[in-house]
C-alpha positions as CSV (number, residue, x, y, z in Angstrom):
1,M,27.4,-21.6,4.1
2,T,25.9,-23.6,5.7
3,S,27.4,-26.8,12.3
4,T,27.7,-29.9,9.5
5,T,25.6,-32.8,10.0
6,T,27.6,-35.1,7.1
7,S,31.0,-34.1,5.8
8,E,31.6,-33.2,2.1
9,S,33.1,-36.8,1.7
10,I,31.0,-39.2,3.6
11,L,28.3,-39.9,0.7
12,E,28.8,-41.0,-2.7
13,A,25.8,-42.7,-4.6
14,T,24.2,-43.6,-8.4
15,V,21.1,-41.3,-9.5
16,Q,18.9,-41.4,-12.5
17,P,20.4,-41.6,-15.4
18,S,20.7,-38.4,-17.5
19,S,19.6,-37.8,-21.6
20,A,22.1,-34.5,-21.5
21,P,25.0,-34.9,-23.3
22,P,28.6,-34.9,-21.2
23,P,29.7,-31.3,-19.9
24,V,32.3,-29.5,-21.9
25,P,35.6,-29.8,-20.2
26,R,36.7,-27.3,-18.2
27,H,40.4,-25.8,-18.6
28,V,42.4,-24.5,-16.1
29,S,45.4,-22.2,-17.0
30,H,48.1,-22.3,-14.4
31,A,51.5,-19.8,-13.2
32,T,54.4,-21.6,-12.7
33,F,55.1,-23.9,-10.4
34,S,57.5,-25.7,-9.3
35,L,57.6,-29.2,-10.2
36,L,56.5,-30.8,-6.6
37,E,54.3,-28.3,-5.1
38,L,52.4,-28.8,-8.8
39,S,51.8,-31.8,-7.7
40,V,50.5,-31.5,-4.7
41,L,48.1,-29.7,-6.5
42,T,47.3,-32.4,-8.7
43,F,47.5,-35.1,-7.1
44,G,47.4,-34.4,-3.3
45,T,45.2,-32.1,-2.3
46,A,42.3,-35.2,-2.1
47,H,43.6,-36.0,1.5
48,F,43.1,-32.0,2.2
49,R,40.2,-31.7,1.1
50,L,38.5,-35.0,3.2
51,K,40.4,-32.8,6.3
52,M,39.4,-30.3,5.6
53,A,36.0,-31.0,5.1
54,T,36.6,-33.2,8.8
55,S,37.6,-29.7,10.4
56,M,34.6,-28.0,9.3
57,A,32.2,-30.7,10.6
58,G,33.8,-30.3,13.9
59,Q,33.0,-26.2,13.8
60,A,29.6,-25.7,15.8
61,G,27.4,-23.1,14.3
62,K,27.8,-23.6,11.1
63,V,24.7,-24.9,10.3
64,A,24.5,-23.8,6.4
65,R,27.8,-25.7,5.5
66,N,26.1,-29.2,5.3
67,L,24.4,-27.3,2.2
68,A,27.6,-27.8,0.3
69,A,27.6,-32.0,1.4
70,R,24.3,-32.4,-0.2
71,R,25.9,-31.9,-4.0
72,C,28.5,-35.1,-3.4
73,F,25.2,-37.5,-4.4
74,L,24.9,-35.9,-7.8
75,S,27.7,-38.1,-9.3
76,S,29.6,-40.7,-8.3
77,S,32.5,-39.5,-10.3
78,Q,32.7,-36.3,-8.8
79,G,35.0,-35.8,-6.3
80,V,34.7,-33.1,-2.9
81,Q,34.9,-30.2,-4.3
82,L,36.6,-27.2,-2.1
83,T,35.8,-23.7,-3.2
84,S,37.0,-20.8,-0.1
85,Q,34.3,-19.0,0.1
86,R,32.1,-16.4,3.0
87,W,28.6,-18.4,4.1
88,L,25.8,-16.4,4.2
89,N,23.7,-17.5,7.2
90,L,20.4,-17.1,7.5
91,Q,17.8,-18.0,10.0
92,E,14.7,-19.4,9.5
93,Y,11.8,-17.2,9.2
94,Q,14.1,-15.6,7.3
95,S,14.2,-18.0,4.5
96,K,10.6,-18.7,5.4
97,K,9.8,-14.5,4.4
98,L,11.9,-14.2,1.0
99,M,10.2,-18.1,-0.1
100,A,6.9,-16.4,0.7
101,D,7.8,-12.9,-0.9
102,H,8.2,-14.9,-4.1
103,G,5.1,-16.8,-4.0
104,V,5.9,-19.9,-2.3
105,T,3.9,-21.6,0.0
106,V,4.9,-21.6,3.6
107,Q,3.4,-21.7,7.3
108,R,2.3,-18.9,8.7
109,F,4.3,-17.0,11.5
110,F,4.9,-14.2,13.5
111,V,8.8,-13.2,14.4
112,A,9.3,-12.4,18.4
113,D,12.3,-10.8,20.6
114,N,10.2,-11.2,24.0
115,A,7.3,-13.1,25.7
116,N,4.7,-10.6,25.1
117,E,5.3,-10.0,21.8
118,A,5.2,-13.7,21.3
119,L,1.8,-14.0,22.8
120,E,0.3,-11.2,20.5
121,A,1.8,-13.2,17.7
122,A,0.1,-16.8,18.9
123,K,-3.4,-14.5,19.7
124,R,-2.9,-13.2,15.9
125,L,-2.9,-16.3,14.4
126,K,-5.4,-18.1,15.0
127,A,-4.3,-21.4,14.2
128,R,-5.9,-24.3,15.4
129,E,-2.6,-25.6,16.7
130,I,0.7,-23.3,17.1
131,V,4.0,-24.2,17.1
132,L,6.9,-22.4,18.6
133,K,10.4,-22.2,17.8
134,A,13.5,-21.3,18.9
135,Q,15.9,-19.3,16.1
136,I,19.1,-20.5,16.1
137,L,21.3,-22.1,13.3
138,A,22.1,-24.7,14.4
139,G,20.2,-27.8,13.4
140,G,18.8,-30.6,16.3
141,R,16.5,-27.6,18.3
142,G,13.8,-30.1,19.5
143,K,16.1,-32.1,21.5
144,G,17.7,-29.1,22.7
145,V,18.1,-28.4,26.8
146,F,18.3,-24.9,27.4
147,S,20.1,-23.4,30.6
148,S,16.7,-22.3,31.7
149,G,16.5,-26.3,32.1
150,L,13.1,-25.8,29.5
151,K,14.0,-29.0,27.4
152,G,13.2,-29.1,23.9
153,G,13.7,-25.9,21.2
154,V,10.2,-26.7,19.7
155,H,6.8,-26.8,21.3
156,L,3.6,-27.6,19.8
157,T,-0.1,-26.6,21.8
158,K,-2.9,-25.5,21.4
159,N,-3.5,-23.2,23.8
160,P,-1.9,-19.7,22.7
161,D,-1.6,-18.7,26.4
162,D,1.3,-21.3,26.9
163,I,3.1,-19.5,24.3
164,G,3.9,-16.4,27.0
165,P,5.6,-18.7,29.6
166,L,7.7,-21.1,26.8
167,T,9.1,-18.1,25.5
168,K,10.4,-16.7,29.1
169,Q,12.0,-19.7,29.5
170,M,13.5,-18.8,25.6
171,I,14.9,-15.6,25.0
172,G,17.4,-15.0,26.9
173,Y,19.0,-18.3,27.3
174,N,21.2,-20.7,25.6
175,L,20.4,-23.7,23.9
176,T,22.2,-26.5,23.6
177,T,21.5,-28.9,20.8
178,K,24.6,-31.6,19.1
179,Q,25.6,-28.9,16.8
180,T,26.3,-26.2,19.3
181,P,29.8,-25.8,21.1
182,T,29.4,-26.6,24.8
183,G,27.0,-24.1,26.5
184,G,25.0,-23.7,23.6
185,V,24.4,-20.9,21.8
186,K,22.0,-17.7,23.1
187,V,18.5,-17.4,22.1
188,N,17.3,-14.1,20.6
189,K,13.7,-14.9,18.9
190,V,11.7,-17.1,18.4
191,M,9.2,-17.9,15.7
192,V,5.6,-18.3,16.2
193,A,4.0,-20.7,13.7
194,E,0.7,-21.7,12.4
195,A,1.0,-25.9,13.4
196,L,-0.1,-27.7,10.1
197,D,-0.7,-31.6,9.7
198,I,1.6,-33.5,7.4
199,S,0.3,-36.8,5.9
200,R,3.5,-37.1,3.1
201,E,7.0,-35.8,3.3
202,T,9.8,-35.7,0.3
203,Y,12.5,-33.9,-0.5
204,L,13.3,-31.4,-2.8
205,A,16.7,-29.0,-3.8
206,I,17.7,-26.8,-6.4
207,L,21.1,-26.3,-6.5
208,M,24.0,-25.5,-9.0
209,D,26.2,-28.3,-10.4
210,R,29.7,-28.2,-11.8
211,A,29.8,-31.9,-13.4
212,C,25.8,-30.5,-15.4
213,N,26.9,-26.4,-16.1
214,G,24.1,-25.4,-14.1
215,P,21.6,-25.6,-11.9
216,V,19.9,-29.2,-11.6
217,L,16.4,-30.2,-10.0
218,V,17.5,-32.7,-7.3
219,G,14.0,-34.6,-5.4
220,S,13.5,-37.8,-3.6
221,P,9.5,-39.2,-2.7
222,Q,11.3,-40.1,1.2
223,G,11.1,-36.8,2.9
224,G,12.0,-35.6,6.0
225,V,14.8,-37.4,7.1
226,D,18.2,-37.2,6.6
227,I,19.0,-37.0,2.0
228,E,22.2,-39.2,2.2
229,E,20.7,-42.3,3.9
230,V,18.3,-42.3,1.3
231,A,21.1,-42.0,-0.5
232,A,23.3,-44.3,0.1
233,K,20.3,-47.4,1.0
234,S,18.2,-46.2,-1.3
235,P,19.8,-44.7,-4.9
236,E,16.8,-45.6,-7.1
237,L,14.7,-43.1,-4.9
238,I,17.6,-40.1,-6.2
239,F,16.1,-38.2,-9.3
240,K,17.5,-35.8,-10.8
241,E,16.7,-33.0,-13.9
242,E,19.2,-30.6,-15.6
243,I,17.8,-27.8,-16.3
244,D,18.3,-25.3,-19.0
245,I,19.6,-22.0,-18.3
246,F,18.3,-19.9,-21.0
247,E,15.2,-21.9,-21.2
248,G,14.2,-22.4,-17.3
249,V,12.6,-25.7,-16.1
250,K,9.6,-26.7,-18.3
251,D,6.4,-27.6,-17.3
252,S,7.3,-31.3,-18.8
253,Q,10.2,-31.0,-16.4
254,A,8.1,-29.7,-13.1
255,M,5.1,-31.8,-13.8
256,R,7.6,-35.3,-14.3
257,M,9.7,-34.4,-11.1
258,A,6.2,-34.0,-9.3
259,D,4.8,-37.2,-10.2
260,N,8.3,-38.7,-9.4
261,L,8.1,-37.4,-5.6
262,G,4.5,-38.9,-5.3
263,F,1.9,-35.9,-5.3
264,K,-1.1,-37.2,-7.3
265,G,-4.1,-35.3,-8.7
266,P,-4.4,-32.0,-8.3
267,L,-1.8,-31.9,-5.9
268,Q,0.6,-33.0,-9.4
269,R,-0.4,-29.9,-10.6
270,Q,-0.1,-27.7,-7.7
271,A,3.6,-29.3,-6.8
272,A,4.8,-28.8,-10.4
273,D,3.7,-24.5,-9.5
274,Q,6.1,-24.3,-6.0
275,I,8.7,-25.9,-8.0
276,K,9.0,-23.4,-10.8
277,K,8.4,-20.5,-8.7
278,L,11.4,-22.1,-5.8
279,Y,13.4,-22.0,-9.4
280,N,11.9,-18.3,-9.5
281,L,13.7,-17.5,-6.2
282,F,16.3,-19.1,-7.0
283,L,17.8,-17.1,-9.7
284,K,15.7,-13.7,-8.2
285,V,18.3,-14.0,-4.8
286,D,21.2,-15.3,-6.9
287,A,21.4,-18.8,-5.0
288,T,23.7,-21.2,-5.3
289,Q,21.1,-24.2,-3.3
290,V,17.3,-24.5,-2.4
291,E,16.7,-27.3,-0.1
292,I,13.2,-28.2,0.9
293,N,12.7,-30.9,3.6
294,P,10.0,-31.3,3.9
295,F,8.5,-30.8,0.5
296,G,5.1,-32.0,2.3
297,E,1.5,-32.2,1.2
298,T,-1.0,-31.9,4.3
299,P,-4.5,-33.5,4.7
300,E,-6.3,-31.0,3.3
301,G,-4.8,-31.2,0.0
302,Q,-2.0,-28.5,0.6
303,V,1.5,-28.8,-1.1
304,V,3.4,-26.6,1.6
305,C,7.4,-25.9,1.8
306,F,7.7,-26.8,5.2
307,D,11.5,-26.1,6.0
308,A,14.7,-24.4,3.8
309,K,18.3,-23.9,3.5
310,I,19.4,-21.1,1.0
311,N,23.0,-21.0,-0.1
312,F,24.1,-17.7,-1.8
313,D,26.5,-16.8,-4.2
314,D,29.4,-14.5,-2.4
315,N,29.9,-13.2,-5.7
316,A,26.4,-11.0,-6.0
317,E,26.9,-9.6,-2.8
318,F,26.5,-6.4,-4.7
319,R,23.2,-6.8,-6.0
320,Q,22.1,-8.6,-3.2
321,K,22.3,-6.3,-0.6
322,E,19.0,-6.2,1.3
323,I,20.1,-9.9,1.7
324,F,23.4,-9.8,2.8
325,A,22.3,-7.4,5.1
326,M,20.6,-10.1,7.0
327,D,24.1,-12.1,7.5
328,D,24.0,-13.8,11.0
329,T,27.6,-13.8,12.5
330,S,26.1,-14.2,16.2
331,E,27.0,-18.2,16.1
332,S,30.1,-18.0,13.5
333,D,33.2,-18.6,14.6
334,P,34.3,-14.5,15.9
335,I,38.3,-15.8,13.9
336,E,36.4,-16.4,10.8
337,S,34.0,-13.8,11.1
338,E,36.8,-10.5,11.7
339,A,38.8,-12.3,8.6
340,A,35.8,-12.6,5.8
341,S,35.4,-8.8,7.1
342,Y,39.0,-8.0,6.3
343,D,38.3,-10.0,2.9
344,L,40.7,-12.8,3.8
345,K,39.1,-16.7,4.0
346,Y,40.3,-18.5,6.9
347,I,39.4,-21.5,8.3
348,G,41.0,-22.7,11.9
349,L,42.7,-26.7,12.0
350,D,44.1,-28.6,15.1
351,G,47.7,-28.1,13.9
352,N,50.7,-25.6,15.3
353,I,52.2,-24.5,11.7
354,A,49.7,-21.1,10.4
355,C,50.1,-20.9,6.9
356,F,49.5,-17.6,4.7
357,V,49.0,-18.2,2.0
358,N,47.7,-16.7,-1.6
359,G,45.1,-18.7,-3.4
360,A,43.3,-21.3,-2.5
361,G,45.1,-24.2,-4.1
362,L,48.1,-23.0,-3.5
363,A,47.4,-23.1,0.0
364,M,46.1,-26.4,0.0
365,A,49.2,-27.7,-1.2
366,T,50.5,-25.6,1.3
367,C,49.2,-27.3,4.2
368,D,50.1,-30.9,2.4
369,I,53.1,-30.3,2.1
370,I,53.8,-29.4,5.8
371,D,52.0,-32.5,6.7
372,L,54.7,-34.4,4.2
373,H,57.0,-33.4,6.5
374,G,56.1,-34.0,10.0
375,G,53.7,-31.0,10.5
376,K,50.5,-30.4,11.3
377,P,48.8,-26.7,9.9
378,A,47.1,-24.4,12.1
379,N,44.9,-22.8,9.8
380,F,44.1,-22.3,6.2
381,L,44.5,-18.6,5.0
382,D,44.2,-17.1,1.5
383,L,44.9,-13.8,0.6
384,G,43.6,-13.6,-2.2
385,G,44.5,-11.6,-5.2
386,G,44.1,-8.2,-4.2
387,V,45.5,-8.4,-1.3
388,K,46.8,-4.2,0.2
389,E,49.8,-4.0,3.4
390,A,46.3,-3.3,5.5
391,Q,45.1,-6.4,5.2
392,V,48.3,-7.9,5.8
393,Y,48.7,-6.7,8.8
394,Q,45.3,-7.9,10.2
395,A,46.2,-11.0,8.8
396,F,49.2,-11.2,11.0
397,K,47.1,-10.3,14.3
398,L,45.1,-13.5,13.0
399,L,47.2,-16.0,13.4
400,T,48.8,-14.7,16.3
401,A,46.4,-14.6,18.1
402,D,45.5,-17.8,18.1
403,P,47.7,-19.3,21.4
404,K,48.2,-22.9,19.1
405,V,50.8,-21.5,16.6
406,E,54.1,-21.9,17.3
407,A,55.1,-21.2,13.6
408,I,54.0,-19.2,10.8
409,L,55.4,-19.9,6.7
410,V,54.3,-17.5,4.6
411,N,54.4,-19.0,1.1
412,I,52.9,-15.9,-1.8
413,F,53.2,-16.9,-5.5
414,G,52.9,-13.3,-6.5
415,G,51.1,-13.5,-9.9
416,I,49.0,-10.4,-10.1
417,V,50.1,-10.1,-6.3
418,N,52.9,-7.2,-5.2
419,C,55.2,-8.9,-3.4
420,A,56.7,-6.3,-2.0
421,I,53.2,-5.0,-0.7
422,I,53.1,-8.8,1.3
423,A,56.8,-7.8,2.6
424,N,56.2,-4.2,3.3
425,G,53.3,-5.8,5.5
426,I,55.2,-8.7,7.1
427,T,58.1,-6.1,8.8
428,K,55.1,-3.5,10.0
429,A,53.0,-6.6,11.8
430,C,56.2,-8.4,13.2
431,R,56.9,-4.8,15.1
432,E,53.5,-3.5,15.7
433,L,52.7,-6.6,17.3
434,G,56.0,-8.3,18.6
435,L,56.1,-11.6,17.2
436,R,57.6,-14.3,19.0
437,V,57.0,-17.1,17.1
438,P,59.3,-18.4,14.4
439,L,58.9,-17.0,10.8
440,V,59.5,-18.5,7.4
441,V,58.6,-16.7,4.4
442,R,58.9,-18.1,0.6
443,L,58.7,-15.4,-1.8
444,E,58.6,-15.7,-5.9
445,G,56.8,-14.0,-8.5
446,T,56.2,-9.9,-9.1
447,N,58.5,-7.6,-7.6
448,V,60.0,-10.4,-5.8
449,Q,63.6,-9.2,-5.3
450,E,61.9,-5.8,-3.9
451,A,60.3,-7.7,-0.8
452,K,63.5,-9.9,-0.4
453,R,65.3,-6.4,0.2
454,I,62.8,-4.9,2.2
455,L,63.4,-8.9,4.5
456,S,66.6,-8.8,4.6
457,E,67.4,-5.0,5.5
458,S,64.5,-5.5,8.1
459,G,67.1,-6.8,11.2
460,L,63.4,-9.2,11.8
461,P,64.7,-12.8,12.3
462,I,63.0,-14.1,9.4
463,S,64.3,-17.5,8.1
464,S,63.9,-17.0,4.1
465,A,63.4,-20.4,2.2
466,S,64.0,-21.1,-1.8
467,D,61.0,-22.8,-3.0
468,L,58.4,-24.2,-1.0
469,D,60.0,-27.4,-0.2
470,D,62.1,-25.7,1.8
471,A,59.7,-23.3,3.9
472,A,57.9,-26.6,4.5
473,K,60.6,-28.1,6.2
474,K,62.4,-25.5,7.6
475,A,59.0,-24.3,10.0
476,V,58.1,-27.8,10.8
477,A,61.9,-27.7,12.2
478,S,61.4,-25.0,14.5
479,V,58.7,-26.4,15.8
480,A,60.3,-29.0,16.6
481,K,63.3,-27.0,18.7
482,L,60.5,-25.3,21.2
């Protein structure tokens, strides 16, 4: 998590054929859904996935999300995959420090919180040329504009004394780019780095690919530009190496990728060594993707990772505490950040019917059926499986805080979820928050009779539904009456 320059549905391209055997099909066991729900889950979610990707693309400050889009050019047969998760956001200097700590070659740099620190850092570098970069998550910094009037969030200079005055116009001011919200994002840190000439730029990524049942190397000799454009216009310049998770990157694979990227002579071995170190980083930090663009060479004959974006596996947070502690949520949607603090998965959409659901698949089906009956979902909110009463309360608090919400649809299919817990949370939230919008509830599964009793005896104006189709119709109708 990745603020995205492309949606997950934009790009499909053919890549170099692989000699690996086709992946073993993955089988998914389903609980018993109604025929309508199952048909929507099976056939209808592509439409909603596209809407989800489009909606997320319009939300600034989520730079990490564009990494998921890179998976689309791996295989023309793969559709968009929506995985509900919280995205870890790292600043550029944090990613570069991780790489440097794992032996990957990056530019020498320092981080500064004020103009004096930045000036001191520039002098300590003793570099022929210095680059000063404002640290925000959004892209397009080079063409951005500060509220101080300074143009550009990236500046080059050969005079260290220029760094202080430039930093004074950056730190504490908002930087507006094509990816930030209106009004920009406040800059709190700058990176002062050695500027290196780049004689040639390539692209390299390591990522987990479902089609390959494991990690793959993806590279192109055309780097420094949007890789999506390369894949669309010149798919023959996209190269892929599938990695055996048990053996890791073989020397032959690393050398072949380096050759495909155009590294020759001693640079080929140097690039291959960097590729193997990047894969070691990929494994050690539990990354789902490491993207280097540009992965370049200098006139002095050095292979350098000039810019990096890293995605991490949320499920590995328990063993990557130091990395997750660096999470920068200052530019994230505040509602999504608050939801994540309660272990809720939330994505805001542009409709007026709030969806309160357990399970990502059921949430997508719910949103699609609302749309089918002429309504528009206001959000994607997944309670997950181990939900507690307090989470239900907090979920209602988040939903009712959204001024766009004119109705709430609760759709719970209780397998490991106890419907009575949901019902108690709903009644508590309705009373304490003074719910003022129509509420439609459909419950099914574990302890459902007790849950229905709790709701019916609550004395609250809650509209019960027999199934999802009935619930969606009632939610849409309740909005139409307003």
